[in-house]
N, C-alpha and C positions, 0 to 999 in steps of 0.2 A: 458330332463326328462329321468330318468332311471327307467323303470318299470319291467324289467326282472331280475331274480336272477343272471344271468351270467354277469351283468354289461353293457350289450349292450343298447345303447341309442335308444329309440323308437320315440323320438320327440324333438321339440325345443319349448321353452317357451320364448316369447318376451315380455319385459316389457318397457313401455314408462314412463319416468319420466319428471315432469315439469322442463323446463330449466330455468325459471325465478329465482328460489331459488338458483340453481347452479351458474348462472351468477352473482347474487348478492354476493355470497360467494367468487367466484373467483376474482371479482372486488375489494372486501375488502382486500383479501389477497395480491393482486397485489399492491394496494396502500400502505399497510403495508411494503411490501418488498422494494418498491421504497423509502419510508421514511428511512428504515433501511440502505439501501445502501448509500443514501445521507448523513446521519449522520456519517456513517463509513468513507466515503471519506473526509468529512469535518474534522473529527478528525485526519485522516492520514495527510491531508494537514497542519493542525495546528502543528502536531508533527514534520513534516519535516521542517516547517518554524522555529520552535523553535531550532531544531538541526542546521539548516543553520545559524541562528542568533548567536547561541552560538559559533559555529565554527569560523565564521568571526570575532566575538568579541575577541576570544582568539588569533586568528592570528594577529589582529591589535595590541593587547596588547603586544604580543611577538615581533612584528616588532618595536614597539615603544621602547622597552627595549633593543633590540639588534641593536646596531649601526653597519652599514656597510660603514662607511665613507672611502674615498680613503686613508686617512692617516693611518687608522687602517689596511687596507689591505696591504699597503706598508710595515708597520712594520712587518707583518707576513712573507712577502716574503723575507725580509732581513735576516731572521734567517737561519742558516745552515740547509739544508735538507728540507726546506719548499717548498711546491708546490704553484706555482703562482695561484692566485684566478682568476676565469673566471667571467666576468661581462656580 
């Protein structure tokens, strides 16, 4: 409390609030935040799974179309200036 004109405090006022209403609100907000985090992590996991699936699918397709048979590697090394392939 400030009662004097110079701004000097002359006392303290203490207020007690019922905690039940505050506890109920905090519990509701906590539950909402936990749900939000769970949904966000699930969406992130799904996105990462999709990226992983897409990448491995592309790599498998690329490996199927690109042959690395020993005969093909031998043909490359017989050309002048060719570097031997490492297996």
